[in-house]
MARLUMMAR-733705 format. One line per field, with one value per residue: chain; residue in one letter; residue number from 1; x, y, z of N, C-alpha, C in turn. Coordinates in steps of 0.1 Angstrom, whole numbers, plus 5000, padded with zeros to 4 digits. Last residue first. Layout:
! MARLUMMAR-733705
mol <- [A,...]
type <- [a,...]
seq <- [NUM,...]
n_c1 <- [X,...]
n_c2 <- [Y,...]
n_c3 <- [Z,...]
ca_c1 <- [X,...]
ca_c2 <- [Y,...]
ca_c3 <- [Z,...]
c_c1 <- [X,...]
c_c2 <- [Y,...]
c_c3 <- [Z,...]
//
This chain:
! MARLUMMAR-733705
mol <- [A,A,A,A,A,A,A,A,A,A,A,A,A,A,A,A,A,A,A,A,A,A,A,A,A,A,A,A,A,A,A,A,A,A,A,A,A,A,A,A,A,A,A,A,A,A,A,A,A,A,A,A,A,A,A,A,A,A,A,A,A,A,A,A,A,A,A,A,A,A,A,A,A,A,A,A,A,A,A,A,A,A,A,A,A,A,A,A,A,A,A,A,A,A,A,A,A,A,A,A,A,A,A,A,A,A,A,A,A,A,A,A,A,A,A,A,A,A,A,A,A,A,A,A,A,A,A,A,A,A,A,A,A,A,A,A,A,A,A,A,A,A,A,A,A,A,A,A,A,A,A,A,A,A,A,A,A,A,A,A,A,A,A,A,A,A,A,A,A,A,A,A,A,A,A,A,A,A,A,A,A,A,A,A,A,A,A,A,A,A,A,A,A,A,A,A,A,A,A,A,A,A,A,A,A,A,A,A,A,A,A,A,A,A,A,A,A,A,A,A,A,A,A,A,A]
type <- [g,g,d,v,a,l,r,y,g,v,g,r,v,t,g,v,a,s,r,g,f,p,a,d,i,k,r,r,l,a,s,i,h,v,e,v,i,n,p,d,g,d,f,a,a,d,w,v,s,e,l,i,e,r,k,s,v,v,g,g,g,a,r,a,l,c,e,l,v,a,f,e,r,a,t,l,r,i,e,v,a,g,r,v,c,t,r,r,a,p,d,i,a,l,d,g,f,a,l,t,q,p,l,r,r,g,t,r,r,v,l,a,r,l,r,a,v,l,v,v,y,s,f,p,k,s,l,f,d,d,a,g,t,d,l,a,e,a,e,d,y,e,g,d,k,a,t,l,m,l,i,p,t,e,d,g,a,a,r,l,r,a,c,v,r,y,g,n,l,g,p,l,m,i,d,l,v,i,v,d,y,d,h,e,t,a,l,w,f,g,e,e,g,d,h,a,l,d,v,a,f,g,e,a,r,l,g,r,q,l,a,a,a,l,r,r,e,d,e,v,v,l,v,r,m]
seq <- [225,224,223,222,221,220,219,218,217,216,215,214,213,212,211,210,209,208,207,206,205,204,203,202,201,200,199,198,197,196,195,194,193,192,191,190,189,188,187,186,185,184,183,182,181,180,179,178,177,176,175,174,173,172,171,170,169,168,167,166,165,164,163,162,161,160,159,158,157,156,155,154,153,152,151,150,149,148,147,146,145,144,143,142,141,140,139,138,137,136,135,134,133,132,131,130,129,128,127,126,125,124,123,122,121,120,119,118,117,116,115,114,113,112,111,110,109,108,107,106,105,104,103,102,101,100,99,98,97,96,95,94,93,92,91,90,89,88,87,86,85,84,83,82,81,80,79,78,77,76,75,74,73,72,71,70,69,68,67,66,65,64,63,62,61,60,59,58,57,56,55,54,53,52,51,50,49,48,47,46,45,44,43,42,41,40,39,38,37,36,35,34,33,32,31,30,29,28,27,26,25,24,23,22,21,20,19,18,17,16,15,14,13,12,11,10,9,8,7,6,5,4,3,2,1]
n_c1 <- [5636,5610,5605,5608,5625,5621,5644,5652,5672,5695,5721,5718,5695,5691,5666,5649,5657,5679,5683,5683,5667,5675,5682,5648,5637,5654,5681,5660,5645,5669,5682,5649,5652,5679,5671,5654,5668,5679,5669,5662,5635,5609,5578,5556,5547,5556,5565,5553,5553,5576,5600,5597,5605,5629,5643,5624,5618,5614,5592,5576,5558,5550,5544,5568,5576,5552,5555,5578,5568,5552,5568,5583,5565,5555,5579,5571,5576,5563,5557,5567,5562,5580,5572,5542,5533,5505,5475,5456,5460,5486,5503,5531,5549,5576,5580,5575,5559,5524,5499,5467,5443,5451,5444,5438,5408,5387,5367,5371,5393,5392,5376,5391,5405,5389,5382,5406,5411,5382,5389,5409,5401,5366,5351,5334,5325,5318,5323,5313,5320,5320,5304,5289,5262,5248,5268,5261,5235,5231,5252,5245,5219,5229,5251,5259,5287,5297,5320,5340,5341,5361,5364,5386,5384,5375,5367,5355,5345,5330,5339,5352,5331,5322,5337,5339,5314,5313,5336,5335,5364,5374,5372,5351,5335,5341,5374,5384,5403,5409,5429,5448,5455,5477,5477,5462,5435,5446,5451,5431,5413,5430,5436,5405,5395,5429,5448,5460,5485,5492,5506,5514,5512,5520,5509,5524,5509,5483,5492,5502,5482,5461,5478,5473,5443,5443,5449,5444,5412,5405,5413,5424,5446,5449,5472,5486,5493]
n_c2 <- [1403,1405,1424,1450,1458,1487,1513,1539,1571,1586,1580,1549,1532,1491,1468,1442,1415,1390,1363,1339,1336,1343,1373,1386,1384,1391,1406,1430,1436,1445,1464,1484,1491,1505,1524,1539,1550,1571,1595,1592,1614,1624,1629,1638,1623,1590,1560,1555,1579,1596,1578,1573,1601,1599,1583,1576,1551,1549,1518,1498,1503,1521,1500,1488,1505,1503,1475,1476,1494,1475,1454,1459,1467,1443,1419,1391,1358,1345,1317,1299,1295,1331,1341,1367,1379,1406,1415,1415,1433,1438,1412,1408,1383,1373,1365,1400,1406,1412,1425,1420,1441,1474,1500,1525,1520,1507,1508,1484,1484,1506,1492,1475,1489,1505,1478,1471,1490,1492,1464,1467,1488,1493,1529,1546,1557,1543,1553,1550,1558,1580,1604,1626,1632,1614,1598,1617,1616,1589,1593,1612,1594,1581,1573,1554,1579,1595,1587,1594,1581,1576,1582,1577,1607,1622,1661,1677,1697,1682,1670,1685,1696,1675,1668,1695,1698,1669,1675,1717,1739,1744,1709,1686,1661,1633,1631,1605,1594,1583,1566,1575,1606,1633,1668,1685,1682,1671,1696,1712,1698,1697,1721,1729,1711,1697,1681,1659,1632,1606,1579,1546,1516,1496,1488,1510,1528,1525,1528,1558,1571,1564,1579,1605,1605,1604,1631,1649,1649,1661,1646,1626,1611,1598,1572,1551,1517]
n_c3 <- [9318,9310,9289,9296,9332,9346,9356,9373,9364,9360,9366,9350,9351,9361,9358,9369,9352,9352,9365,9377,9395,9418,9409,9405,9427,9449,9445,9431,9458,9470,9458,9463,9487,9484,9472,9486,9507,9497,9509,9546,9550,9544,9522,9512,9495,9501,9486,9462,9450,9458,9457,9429,9420,9431,9411,9385,9360,9323,9314,9315,9326,9350,9366,9376,9395,9415,9420,9431,9454,9463,9473,9496,9509,9519,9507,9487,9483,9447,9430,9398,9367,9362,9392,9407,9432,9446,9453,9447,9423,9413,9401,9378,9365,9344,9323,9304,9323,9332,9354,9357,9359,9368,9381,9377,9386,9385,9407,9419,9428,9448,9470,9476,9492,9505,9522,9537,9548,9564,9581,9593,9610,9618,9634,9653,9624,9586,9556,9525,9485,9466,9469,9457,9472,9478,9501,9522,9528,9535,9555,9573,9582,9594,9619,9633,9639,9610,9587,9558,9525,9493,9463,9432,9415,9390,9388,9382,9394,9404,9423,9438,9452,9473,9485,9495,9513,9525,9554,9550,9548,9579,9599,9587,9589,9573,9556,9532,9511,9482,9456,9441,9429,9420,9429,9428,9443,9470,9478,9482,9495,9522,9524,9530,9550,9571,9570,9551,9541,9520,9510,9499,9509,9522,9550,9563,9553,9573,9598,9593,9587,9606,9627,9618,9625,9647,9658,9648,9629,9607,9574,9547,9525,9496,9481,9458,9458]
ca_c1 <- [5650,5609,5608,5596,5626,5618,5631,5654,5662,5679,5718,5724,5695,5696,5678,5649,5646,5682,5676,5697,5658,5673,5689,5663,5623,5642,5679,5672,5642,5659,5686,5659,5642,5674,5686,5647,5659,5687,5664,5673,5644,5622,5588,5562,5551,5549,5564,5563,5548,5563,5599,5590,5589,5617,5642,5633,5615,5628,5594,5593,5556,5560,5528,5562,5581,5558,5545,5581,5586,5547,5560,5591,5568,5547,5567,5576,5571,5579,5553,5572,5555,5571,5579,5551,5547,5511,5492,5460,5450,5479,5486,5522,5537,5569,5574,5582,5571,5529,5508,5482,5445,5446,5445,5453,5417,5395,5370,5359,5393,5400,5368,5374,5414,5399,5372,5397,5418,5391,5377,5407,5409,5376,5356,5343,5329,5312,5327,5311,5319,5314,5311,5296,5274,5244,5263,5281,5246,5231,5256,5258,5219,5224,5249,5249,5284,5293,5306,5341,5338,5356,5360,5374,5391,5361,5375,5358,5359,5324,5332,5359,5340,5313,5340,5350,5317,5302,5337,5335,5354,5372,5376,5364,5334,5329,5362,5375,5395,5409,5420,5437,5457,5470,5487,5481,5437,5438,5465,5440,5414,5423,5444,5412,5391,5409,5439,5453,5474,5496,5500,5518,5509,5525,5501,5527,5520,5489,5489,5508,5494,5459,5472,5484,5448,5437,5459,5458,5416,5412,5411,5416,5437,5448,5466,5485,5482]
ca_c2 <- [1402,1402,1410,1442,1450,1472,1501,1527,1559,1588,1591,1557,1537,1507,1480,1456,1423,1408,1374,1337,1327,1329,1363,1385,1383,1378,1395,1421,1428,1433,1461,1473,1483,1495,1513,1538,1540,1561,1586,1591,1608,1635,1621,1649,1638,1603,1566,1544,1568,1599,1579,1565,1598,1610,1582,1587,1555,1549,1533,1494,1498,1527,1506,1482,1504,1513,1483,1471,1494,1491,1450,1460,1483,1453,1431,1405,1366,1352,1327,1302,1290,1314,1347,1353,1388,1385,1420,1400,1437,1447,1413,1412,1386,1379,1352,1382,1409,1407,1432,1414,1423,1464,1484,1523,1527,1502,1519,1485,1478,1510,1506,1467,1482,1509,1488,1461,1484,1503,1466,1457,1488,1482,1512,1542,1559,1552,1540,1555,1552,1563,1597,1621,1640,1622,1591,1608,1627,1592,1583,1616,1610,1574,1588,1554,1568,1599,1596,1593,1593,1572,1583,1574,1601,1612,1649,1670,1701,1699,1657,1677,1709,1685,1660,1690,1706,1674,1667,1701,1732,1755,1734,1692,1672,1648,1632,1622,1590,1595,1571,1561,1595,1622,1653,1692,1688,1666,1681,1715,1697,1680,1718,1739,1709,1708,1682,1671,1639,1621,1583,1558,1525,1496,1480,1498,1528,1520,1516,1549,1574,1560,1561,1601,1611,1597,1617,1645,1648,1667,1641,1641,1615,1612,1574,1567,1530]
ca_c3 <- [9316,9321,9285,9294,9313,9343,9350,9373,9377,9357,9369,9359,9341,9368,9358,9372,9355,9351,9350,9362,9386,9419,9414,9399,9411,9450,9453,9425,9447,9481,9460,9449,9481,9496,9464,9471,9507,9492,9498,9534,9552,9543,9525,9521,9491,9499,9505,9471,9449,9460,9467,9439,9417,9439,9427,9388,9367,9334,9310,9305,9311,9338,9356,9366,9384,9409,9412,9421,9447,9458,9458,9483,9508,9511,9513,9491,9488,9452,9436,9415,9384,9358,9383,9404,9419,9443,9454,9452,9435,9420,9401,9390,9365,9358,9324,9302,9320,9331,9351,9360,9366,9355,9386,9372,9382,9377,9398,9413,9419,9439,9457,9464,9480,9501,9509,9524,9540,9556,9574,9588,9603,9619,9622,9652,9634,9601,9568,9533,9498,9462,9473,9450,9474,9471,9486,9517,9520,9524,9547,9569,9568,9579,9606,9632,9638,9624,9588,9572,9528,9509,9480,9445,9423,9398,9396,9368,9388,9398,9419,9434,9443,9456,9475,9490,9502,9514,9535,9553,9541,9567,9594,9587,9600,9572,9569,9534,9527,9491,9466,9438,9439,9417,9428,9427,9429,9456,9473,9475,9479,9513,9519,9519,9539,9570,9582,9552,9549,9517,9520,9500,9505,9514,9544,9568,9554,9561,9589,9597,9577,9596,9633,9621,9608,9642,9662,9640,9644,9607,9587,9554,9539,9506,9485,9468,9458]
c_c1 <- [5654,5625,5610,5600,5612,5620,5629,5646,5665,5676,5703,5725,5710,5701,5680,5667,5648,5671,5674,5686,5674,5670,5686,5675,5637,5637,5663,5671,5644,5655,5676,5668,5646,5669,5681,5660,5652,5679,5669,5668,5655,5632,5609,5575,5561,5554,5553,5553,5545,5551,5588,5590,5584,5607,5630,5630,5619,5616,5607,5600,5569,5556,5540,5547,5573,5566,5543,5567,5579,5558,5555,5581,5576,5557,5559,5567,5579,5576,5565,5563,5557,5562,5578,5562,5546,5521,5500,5477,5450,5471,5489,5508,5535,5555,5576,5571,5571,5545,5521,5489,5459,5448,5443,5451,5431,5406,5375,5359,5380,5396,5378,5377,5402,5403,5378,5391,5412,5402,5380,5399,5411,5389,5365,5345,5326,5317,5322,5321,5319,5312,5313,5306,5285,5257,5264,5275,5255,5237,5251,5255,5230,5223,5243,5242,5265,5284,5301,5333,5337,5358,5355,5375,5379,5373,5371,5367,5365,5337,5331,5352,5345,5322,5331,5355,5331,5311,5324,5339,5354,5357,5376,5365,5350,5337,5350,5364,5395,5400,5420,5429,5449,5467,5473,5482,5449,5436,5455,5450,5425,5427,5441,5423,5399,5408,5428,5449,5475,5484,5504,5506,5516,5521,5507,5520,5528,5501,5486,5511,5498,5472,5475,5484,5461,5440,5449,5458,5429,5417,5414,5406,5434,5441,5465,5471,5493]
c_c2 <- [1386,1402,1400,1430,1447,1468,1487,1523,1545,1586,1590,1575,1548,1517,1492,1466,1442,1416,1386,1354,1332,1322,1351,1375,1378,1381,1385,1406,1420,1426,1445,1466,1475,1485,1499,1523,1534,1547,1571,1586,1604,1627,1628,1645,1643,1611,1575,1547,1565,1590,1587,1569,1583,1605,1587,1579,1569,1558,1535,1510,1501,1521,1520,1488,1498,1513,1499,1470,1489,1501,1464,1460,1479,1468,1436,1410,1378,1360,1331,1313,1289,1310,1329,1350,1367,1388,1408,1405,1423,1442,1421,1417,1390,1383,1356,1372,1399,1419,1423,1423,1418,1448,1475,1509,1523,1511,1518,1498,1480,1497,1509,1485,1478,1499,1495,1469,1481,1502,1478,1462,1479,1491,1506,1529,1555,1542,1545,1544,1554,1549,1581,1614,1636,1628,1603,1609,1627,1607,1586,1607,1613,1588,1587,1563,1568,1585,1592,1599,1584,1579,1578,1575,1592,1603,1635,1650,1690,1696,1671,1671,1700,1689,1668,1682,1704,1687,1669,1690,1719,1749,1735,1710,1679,1659,1637,1623,1604,1594,1578,1563,1587,1611,1644,1679,1689,1668,1673,1705,1705,1688,1706,1728,1717,1705,1694,1667,1648,1627,1600,1570,1539,1509,1484,1484,1517,1525,1512,1535,1558,1561,1557,1583,1600,1591,1600,1631,1645,1664,1651,1643,1624,1610,1594,1568,1539]
c_c3 <- [9316,9326,9300,9293,9310,9329,9346,9363,9374,9371,9363,9354,9346,9358,9362,9367,9358,9350,9359,9352,9375,9403,9411,9394,9404,9442,9452,9430,9437,9469,9466,9449,9468,9490,9472,9470,9498,9500,9489,9523,9539,9550,9530,9531,9496,9496,9503,9490,9461,9460,9470,9450,9425,9431,9434,9405,9378,9342,9320,9307,9307,9322,9345,9358,9370,9393,9402,9411,9430,9453,9457,9471,9490,9509,9511,9503,9488,9461,9444,9418,9394,9364,9376,9390,9418,9430,9455,9457,9443,9433,9409,9394,9381,9355,9337,9314,9316,9321,9348,9357,9367,9366,9376,9383,9385,9377,9386,9405,9409,9429,9444,9455,9467,9482,9503,9518,9531,9544,9560,9572,9590,9605,9626,9641,9645,9612,9582,9543,9510,9478,9464,9456,9463,9468,9476,9502,9508,9517,9535,9557,9564,9572,9593,9626,9640,9622,9605,9579,9541,9520,9487,9455,9429,9409,9399,9375,9379,9389,9401,9419,9438,9444,9461,9482,9495,9507,9524,9542,9546,9559,9581,9590,9597,9580,9566,9549,9533,9503,9473,9446,9434,9425,9423,9427,9424,9442,9466,9468,9478,9499,9518,9519,9524,9554,9581,9562,9548,9529,9525,9506,9510,9502,9528,9557,9552,9551,9577,9590,9580,9587,9616,9623,9610,9624,9650,9644,9640,9627,9600,9562,9549,9516,9500,9472,9465]
//
């Protein structure tokens, strides 16, 4: 999933980014309301984590503007401790859920996944490619009757390919979906994860689901290889 975190407390924002990346999310950060609104309208996110107290536009106004523009991306608002009025206004403004600070990181991740499942945003129950079945909600991958253990990042790359429905996905598209738009590391990291996927979902079964389209990108065979 691709997540936008709009939080002006930079240490908290950085911690959320590190933690969510470790879970296999692609995470973009914004530190004020104007930047958050711009990113939300420029990119397609699965869910937005939006603090209320932001410089420039506050969280309520960002949420209201997005909803007024027809953007239905699920929004989880971060509110003050015991701020029942904040919680009520967040929901009235168009947020889908809220979490009071300080919050449990485990609960945050669970709520983000639940939000995306509840809204049905790009998360079908199972993505099937022949005998290869990928379940984004449960984060599982099964070949025939064999469950395959993948790291969070490997699963995210596989899910990115699966969502293309057999179409070609470029290296840049994978980087932006699985890492984030600001990724400035070695782009060959994609090839490393593609190789790992082939070793796990193809080689042991004598299959070749993960294909390379030279000079263009990668794709997942619709028949499972």
